N, C-alpha and C positions, 0 to 999 in steps of 0.2 A: 504494500500500500504506500503510495507516494504522498508526501506532505502537501498541504494546501499552499504553503508559502514556497516561494521559488528557491530560497537558499536556507540550509539548515542552520547557518550561523546567524540568521536574522531572527528577530523576536517573533514568536508565534504562540498561540494557545497551547496549554500543556498537552491536551490530547493530540493536537497536531504534531507537537514536538516528539511525543512518544512514537507516533507513527513514523516520523522522519528518522528517528534513531533506529527503529526496526528496519526501515528501508536501507539506511546507511549500513547497518550490520550485514544485511543480506547481499547487498551489492559488493561490499568490501570483501566478504567471504568468497563470493563467486569470482572476484577479480583480484584475489590476494597477490598473485604473481605480478600482474600488470601494475598493481599499486605498490609493489615492493614490500608487502606486509609479511612478517614472519608469523609462524603459528602462535607464539605467545601474544603477539599484537592482535591477531584475529580473535584469540581467546579473550583478550582484555576487552575488545569492543563488544564481543558477544555477551560477556558477563555484565558489562555496563548497561547494555540494552535490556537484559533480563532484570537487573536490579531496579532500573527506573520504572519498568512496567509493573514489577511487583510492588514497589513503593506507592505507585499511583493507585493500584488496586486496593492496597491496604488503606490508603487515605480515603478513597471513595466508600469503602466498607465502614470505616470509622465515622465518616460524615453521616451515613445512613443510620448507623447505630446511635450517633449523638442525637439525631432528630427523634428517634424512637425514645431515647432516654429523656429528651426534653418534654415530650408528650407525657411520659410517665411521671416526670417531676411535677408538671403542671397539675395533673390529675391528683397526685398525692397531696400537693399543697391545698387544692380545693377541698378534698375530702377531710384533711386534717383541720382546716379552718372551720368547716361546718361542724365538726365534732367539738372543737374547743369553744366555738361560739355558743353551742347549745349548753355546754357546762357553765360557761360564764354567765349566761342568762339565768340558769338555775341558781347559781350562787348569788347573783345580784338580787334575785327575787326572794331569797331567804333572808329575812331581817335578823335572823339569829346569828348570821355570819358577820363579824365586825368589819367595818370598812378598812381597818388596818390590815386584816388578812387579805381582803380583796386587793389592796394595793400591792401586797407581796406577789400576788398572782397576776399583776398588771391588768386587773379587771376594774372597770369604773365603779365608783362608790354607789351605794344604794340610791335609788331615786327618792328624793325627800317626799314624805307623805304629806300631801296637801291637807292642811287643817280645814275642817268644815266648821264654820261658825253658825250654829243653829240660830234661827230667828228668835228674837225676844220681844216681849210686849212693849210697844211704844209708850212713852210717858208724855205728860203734859197735854193730853188731848183736850182741845177746847174748840169753840166755834162761835160764829156770829151769823146773824141773819138780817137782811134788809126788809123793808116793808113790802117789797114786791116778791119776796120769797127766795131771793138768792142766798144760798147757804155757803159760808166759807168755813172749812174745817182745817185745823192745824194740829200737829203733834211733833214730838221730838223723836229723832231716829233711835236714840238709846243704844248706839253701838251696832245697829243693823247695817250691813254693807250696802253699797250702791246697787247691788243686784237684787236686793230684797224687794219683793212686791208688797205693797200695802193694799189690802182688800178692804174697801169701805163698804160696810153693810148698813142697810136701813130697815126700820120696822115702823109700823103705825101703832104699835102698842108696846108697853114695856116687856110683855111676855113673848113678843115675836109674832109670827115667824120672821127671821132675818133674811133679807134678799140682797143680792149684789147691787150696789149703787155705782161703784166705779173701781178701777184698779190703777194704781200709780206707783212709780218708784220715788216720787217726791214725798215731801212731808206736809203737803197741804192738798186740798181738793176743793173745787168750787162746784156746787150742785144747785139744782133748782127744785123748790118745793112749793106747795100750795100755802100761801100765807094764812095763818090762823088755824091750820090743821095740824094736829099733833103728829110729830115725826121724831124719831130718835135714831142716832147713828153710833156705830162703833167701828174700830179699826183692828184688823188682824194682819200681823206680819207673816209673810210666807216666803220660804226659800226652798225651791225644788218641791219635794213632796212633804216638807215639814212646815208646820204652822205653829205660831206661838198662841198663847191664850189671848183672847180679845181684850181690848181696853174696856174700861167702864164706859157705859153708854152716855152720850151727851144728847139731850132732848131740846126740842124747840116747840113753842106754842103749847105749853103745858096747861091743861085745863080747857075744856070745851067751850067754844064761843068767845074766848078772849080776843079783844080787838088789837091789843098791843103785843109786841114781840116779848115772849117770856122764855128764859133759858133755865135749864136745870140739869144736874147730873142725876141720872136715874139711879135709884138705890140698888 
């Protein structure tokens, strides 16, 4: 097989050079007398051709093996990471394992437990009314967070039943009522599914038929 390049002394790809050396050996062996080569010299060329071919074959085999080893390495890394991550999650979820021990394992500390502030009964519940029946109710937050809902309920008698008047995150509410007709309000703080005890009721127009605004806290 003749090389793709014109001259063997010129640079060429390795596979082409191996082919050129093999061709050089064959031609030199066949024309040893014309080239003035001795048997030891022919043997030297033959050995060199065999060595370079063998070395290249070994290299190509090693490259193929290295690729296979690389694939195995990547798969092993992925499997190992999945296993270690699963244990790390288990350890991190176990609050009985101290953070100091997690640190030794190079595992992140426990996720802080978010404290839940249960709603509490608002204080300072009061109200005022105008002659046209506009009701303004106010109360103090009493430590309830901004996400706490305040459920304002109303009733037309001290005994209830209580019905929803409005819901707000604020500490005041404006409502409309019928002037002179008894109505009472209370506020319930709610957060999620938890509710605090209601406030004392605050009543308007106590006493049937009164013409002026009358306020009282229901007993």
